[in-house]
N, C-alpha and C positions, 0 to 999 in steps of 0.2 A: 412484057414490056418493062423496061427499067429506064428511069430518067433521073439524072442528078440535077438538083436545084442549087446552084452555087450560092446565091444570095442567102439562102436559109441553111446551107450546108447539110442538106438532107437528100436521101435517095428514095425515090418512089418506085416501088416494085409492084406490078400487077400481074395477076394470072387469072384466066377465065376459060372454062371449057364450054365452047359453043356447041349447040345442038345436043346438050346433055341435060336431062331433067329427072334423073333418078334420085336426086337428093334435094334438100331445101336450098342449099347454097352451092353455086357452081364456080365461085371464084372469090378473089379478095384483092384489096389494095392495101399494101403495107408501106409505112414510112419509117425509114431508119436514119440514124444520125451518121453523118459523114459521107464520104465518097467511096471508100473501100469497104464494102459490106460483105460479111460472110452470112448469107441468108439462112444458113442452117443453124448458126450459133448466136448471132447478134439479136438483141431484144428490140422489137419494133416500138417506135414512139406512138404510132397510130395504126389502127387496123379497122378496115371497113369490109364487111362481108357483102358479096354481090349475089343477089337472088338469081335463080335460074330463069330462063325464058327471055333473056336479053339478047338482042342481035349485036353484031360487031360494032355498028355505029353507036348504039346505046352504051356499050361498054366504054368505047373511046370517049364519048361525051362525059361519062361519069368520072373517068380518070382525069380528063382535062378540067372538069369542074373542081375536083379536089385539088389539083395543082394550082388553079387560080385562087382557091380559098386559102391555101398555104401562103402563096405569094402576097396576097392582100392582107394577111394577118388575121383573117376570119377564123382560121384554125391555127392554134398555137402549137408548134412542134418544137419549141425551144426546150433545152434541158437545163 
């Protein structure tokens, strides 16, 4: 999932492997500056690792919570 937040000029990118538990972390949420992001080369402003064992609804809730925290200013992603 990738979502651009225009007000903050950041892109939120999330990846999660459902039904996988061979490692401690099964996904991440990364926040990048700007709208045109090269995910392989650009440096993330924020990174949150997601533990294994979450279902799809829990992952979506965590992503939406992070987006809400960025929009409210609770998490500062300014450079």
